[in-house]
N, C-alpha and C positions, 0 to 999 in steps of 0.2 A: 173494105175495112171501115170506111167512113160511115157506111150504112149502119153497121153494128154500133159504132160509137155514138152516132146520133140517136139511135133507138134507146140506148142505155141512158143517155143524157136526158131524154124526155121522161124516163122513169123517175129521175131524181125530183122532178117537179110535179109528179102525179098527185092529184088531190083526192082521188078515190080509187076503188078497186078496178073499175072499168078501164081507167086510163093505164093502170099498171098491167092489166091483161093485154091491152092493145099494144103497148110498147114491148111487152114480152113476145107477142106474136111477130112483130116486126123484126125484133132481134133474132128470133128463131128462124125466120126466113133467111136472114143474112147469114146465120150460122150454117144453115143447110147449104147455102151457096158456097161457103168456104170448103165444106166437106166434098162437095161435088167437084169443085175446082182442083182439089188435091188429086182426086182420082183421074180426072181428065188430063191434067198436066203429067202425071206419072205415065199414063198410057201414051202420051205424045213423046215423052223423052226417052223412055226405056225401050230397048229392043224387044221384039216379040218373044224371043227365046228366053229372056230374063224377066218377062212381065209377071209370070206366076210367082216368082220369088219376091218381087217387089210388092205384089198384091197381098201376099201373106204377111210381109213385114208391116204393111199399112193396117191390115186387119188386126194384127196383134197389138199394134200401137193404139188403135182406137179402142180395142177391148180393155186393155190395161188402164187407159185413161178414163174410161167409163166407170171402172171400179174404183181406182185410186182417187180420182177427182172428188167425188162426194165424201169419201172417207177423210181425206186431208182437209177439205173444206169444213166438215163437221168438227174436226179437231181444232182447227183455227178459230172457228166461231165459238167453241167452248172455252178456249184459252184466252182469246182476245176479244172480249165482248165490249160493245160501246155502251152497254147499260151499266149504270152505277151499281156497285156491289153494296149489299146491306151487311155491314160488319157488326151487327149487334150480337 
């Protein structure tokens, strides 16, 4: 988790696009590690006969979050923008 937080913190002080791309790459690697860790831990914890059920639950969770996350993020960014509104 520290890896992800550090990479995002570096992005706050990026002065050009190359630095933003670099920190996004680092954060992406950390995010991929989290996904892999979830699957590995599930395989270690869950019994073999119940593993298919848990794998299905994880797949559904990742699929729903991949669809809902950008939609909710887009709504929030539209409603709560940091840019000043022009009320003319």
